[in-house]
N, C-alpha and C positions, 0 to 999 in steps of 0.2 A: 366827635367832641375834640376840641383841638390843647395843642401843649408846647409850651416852648423850650426845646432843649438849650443846654448853654450855650453851647456854639449858635447861635438863634435859630437854627429849624424848626421851623411847623411838622409839627408831628403829629398827624390825624389820628383820630381812633374812631370807629366804628361796630355794628355788631351784624355779622353773618344773617344776611336772609335768609341762604337757600333753607333758614328752622320753618320757613313756610311755604307755601305746597301751591302759590302761582304759578300758571305755565304759561300768561298771555298777558297784556296792556293789560287789561281793564282790573285784573286779579292782579299786577302789581300794585293798582295806583290804591285798589282797595284796603293794600295792608299796610299804606303808606298811613293810612288815617286808619287802620283799624289795631294795629297796632306800633309806629312807627313814632308815627305822633303824641299815645300815649306816656309809650320812655321816656320823650324827650321830657316831655311834662314833668313825669317823676321825677328825674335826674336834674329841673331844675336849671335846666339851659336853656339857651335863646337856638342856638344850631346843634343839632347830632349828626355825626356820619352817620351813614348804612353803606356796607358791606353788598352792594346788591347782586341777589346769584338773578341774571337775566339767563332764560334757557336760550336757547336755537329759532324756536317758532318766534319769542316776541323782539327777539335781539332782529332779523329779521323784517319783521314789520315797523320796525324804528327806522331802519333804515330806509326803506323804500314808500313809509308815509312821512314827510318833515313834520306835521300837522302834528301825530302822536305823538313825534320827541316833543316837540314843543308843548305838551297835554300834559306830557308825563314831568318835564320840570318847569312848568309850571305846578305842578298838585305837591311835587318840592318845594319847590318855597314858599308855599300859603300851609305848609307841614311844621315847615322851618324845618327839616331836612338839608343834607346836601350827600352828592357820590361821587368820591376821588376814585372808588379802589372797587373793581366790579371782579363775583365767582363765575367765572366761565370753565369749568370744571366738569363738575353735572351739563354732560348736553343738555337733554330736557327728562321729566316725568322722573325727577328726582324721588318725588314722596309716592310711586306708585307700590304694589301694595309689595311688591317683592323690587327691588334694585339689584344686589347684592355685584356682580359681574360685571351689570352692561353698563353701573356708571364709567366705563372707562374706556364705551366705542362712544361714537369715532374716535380710534387712536390719530396721534399724527403723522401714520402710515395711508392717510386718509384726505381728501381732499375737504372736504365737510367740515372736519376740524378748521381749517385753516380759513377757510370762508368764514365760518361762524367766529369766530376768534377777530379777526377781524371787523364783520358787522360790530360787537360786541368795544372796539376799540373807538372807529364811529362814533359809535353811540356817548360815549364813554366823555369824545374832546367834547361834546356836543351839553353836556350834563353838566363839567368842570366847572365850580364854581369860578369867578374872574379871578381872585386872586390866591388860585391850587397853582402852585408848581411847574405838578405832573397830576398823573393818574395811571393809578397801575392792573393787573391782570393777571389775576391765577388759572393758571391751568393743568391739564395732569401731566404726570411725569412718564411721557410720552407713549406710556403704554402697560398694559398689562404685563409681564413678563416671558409669559412664554399663551401661545409662539411667539417667540418675536428673532429673526433670523437678519445676518447680517445688512442682505439686502431691506430688511425693512430698518434696519438703524439711520443705513445709507438717506432710505426715502424722509421718513423721519427729519435727520437735520437736514435735506432739499427744503423741506415745506418750513424750515425755521429760517433759511437763511428769507427764502418768500412773502414771510410774516414780516422778517426787520424791514424789508422793502418796504412791506408792506405801511409798518407804522414809522414808517421815514413816512411815507406819502400822503399821510392821516396827518403828521406835523408839518409837513411846506405846505397842505391844502391850509388846513383848520390854526394854523402857532400852538396847535396844543401836542405838549410831547405827553406818549401814549409807551410804559414797556410794562412787558407781560416776562411772568415770575412764574419757572414751573417750579411744581409743585413734590416734590420727594414723598411717597406715600409705600409702609411695608406690600410686597408681594409686587410689586414694578418694577416695570425695566429701571428707572431710579427709584430705589430706593431709600439711601443711606449719602449722606455729603461724600463722603468715597466715592459712589457712585454720577452722581452727581460730578466731580472731577475729572471721572473715568471718559464718560461716555456726551458732555456740554464743553469739550473745551474749546472746539473750532464755535459757536455764536455766538453771536452779535452783541456785544455786550454793552453796547449804548440803548439799545431798546431789549435786549432779554436776559434775564438773571434768574434767581432763584425764588421760591415760597416758601418761607423758613414758618413749617408748620409743628409745633411745640409737643402737639400730640403727640404726628409723625415719631417726629423728632426722639423723644422720647419711648416709645412703641419701639424703637430697634434699641435702644440703653445705648444712644448717644451722648455724646457728651455735650452741651448746649457751649461751654465755653470753646470747648476745643474746634467742634462743627462751623461756628463763627467765623474764628481765625481761620479755615481750611479752606473753604470758602471767599476768606479776603486777601488769602496770598493766590489762589487758585486765580484772582480778578474773576471772582460769578458775584456782581449786586445782589446785596437782600436787594432786592420788589420789594418787596410785602411782608407783612410775618403775620398769622397768624394765631393766637392768643387761646388756645386749648391744651384738655389735662387729659390724659390716659386712666386707665383702668391698672392699679398695680396691687398687686398681690404679693408677700415676699414666700406661701406655705399651699399650694397650688395642689398637693395633696393631703390635702387638710379634710375635713367633709364638712366642716362649717363656711369655710373658702369658697368649696365644689358647688353646697349651695345656693351661698350669698352669689356667687359667678350667673350658675344659673339663670338666676333670674336678669339680664344683659343680658341672654340668646335669644334675639328673635328672627325677624326673616325677612325685613326689607336691605337693612343694611349687611354691608360685610364688615365683617368682626376679627382682624389678622391677631394672632396672638405669640407672643417672642419671649420665650423662654431663657434664662442667661444662666448658664451650667459650662462654665473653664467658654465655650463659644455660645453663638447666639444661635438660638433652634429656634423655627416655626413651623406653621401652620396656618390655614389662607384663613380660615375663621370659626370664633368658639366651639360651637358642639363637635367640630371634630378634636379640638385640641380638650374638651370633657370627658371625648369619649372618648379616648385614649390614646391621643395618638402623640401628645409630646410626654418627657416622663415624670411633668411635676419634682423633679429634682430639687430645680431651684427658680428662683421670684417669675412670677411673671409678670406680663405687661398687654394689656386689650388695646385695640385699638375700637375703643368706643369712646366717643366726646363729650365725658363728665361734665357737668357744671362748674368752671373754674372755681367760683366760689366756697362752692359746696364741701362741708368735709363729712364723707364720707364712713357709717359704721362701720368699725374691726368687723372678721377681719381685714375689711379691702378697703383702701385706698388711690387716691391719685397721687399725678404724677407732676403736680403744680408745682411744685419744688422746680420740676426741671424748667417750665415754664419764667418760672421769677428768674432763675438763674440767665433761662435763654433771652430776655429780656434786658438782663442789668449786660450782658456781654455787647448789646446791640445799642443800646440809648444807656447804659453806665458810664459812658466814658466823656474824653473831653467833648468828643466826635460824632452827631449820630450814625448811624449805619441803617438806615432805615426810616422813613421816616410815613409810613403805611399801616395800621395796628387795625384788622380787626379780629374780633371776639368770634369764633367757629360753635360754638355747639350746635349743630343742625340735629341735636337726636333728643331734646324733650318729648319727640310724642311716644318714643320709643322706651324708653326708662323704666323699669320696675314699677310696675302698676303703681304701687304705694308713694311713687317719686315724681309723677310726673302730675304735669298742671291737670286739671278737671277744666280745664277754661278761659276765654282768655286775659282773662284779671292775671291769673296765674301766672300764665305764660309772662307776659307782661312786667308782674314779679320781678322772676327767674333775672328775666333778661336787665329789667335796675340792680339785682344785687350784682348778674356778670358785673358791668359798665362799672356798677362802684366799686369793685374788688379791681379791679383793672384800672382803674386812673389811681387809687389810693393808691398799689404799688411805682406805678410812673410818678407821682410825688416825692415817694421815695427813694427812686431812684435820682429827683433832684430837677426831673422839668416840673415847667407852670403850667398850671392853667393860662390859655389862649382865649 
């Protein structure tokens, strides 16, 4: 969906397709018809955006075989779908039985991460609608925090320099600008806005900036208004924002709260936990925190992307208030500070059993509800349907 900001900027809203397990070109095209087109039809819009997750093998094939790229673009057009943003954080196998730390490999010290991201840029330049001003790609925040040496930092920054050169070459060859947003995440080298300012001060901000994920932002107990302001002062553009909500519990030591949180402990994804007790304390996964690794004296935030529209049953809550504040900081003023938004709830299949969809229709209904909720928030901020 598209919206018009008061400054004239076209703001794109999509849902992130990393909720779907497709790993190859055939699977990508199948998911357009199985999910994307029904979501669009239920929303009653002529054209709807996808934040397309492009696994590395599929990206490489689309670059190597132009006919496959044409086939994908034609399928998008027929389904009334468009792509201005890609998710290139998970490299592949994002729906394996166990993902956990594997989602951070290859990291930005490895050549394969650079090659994959440039493949995605070439694909996106070809998929962009003719009237879109630019494309965006989200990527991981350099790598997992440990081990991470000064040599790793220097190597990652050198590869980001090569990335900027490659993106400039894509722009020169195609006439389409594609920018990459580094996405802070708990437990990574760049976990917070302050980390971004400290670690990314030398990047080429013409082509590289930030992807602001509001689930990650809230998990770290960051103030979204202050975070957006700090990035602006540092000259780090918000290339895209992922609209997402984390789990929140005020009294994690309470037995009812712990029982409710236990329903979100699962084997596939990593669910980092942060506790605010004078300072921000952390553990790398929810089972570890529940086993006593955190004191439970202050409130917890859990990196579990819960549906943004959902009212969670007490004693749990979501951090969608942080999402709303972040959206207001980015889009509520006289100037749009980003133009690409992606609702990124990839965890529908691992929600507690009584909350997850049981079939395709249930997932479609959930995605429609999320996008409808997000649209309403944007209209409240003064944006208009475009």
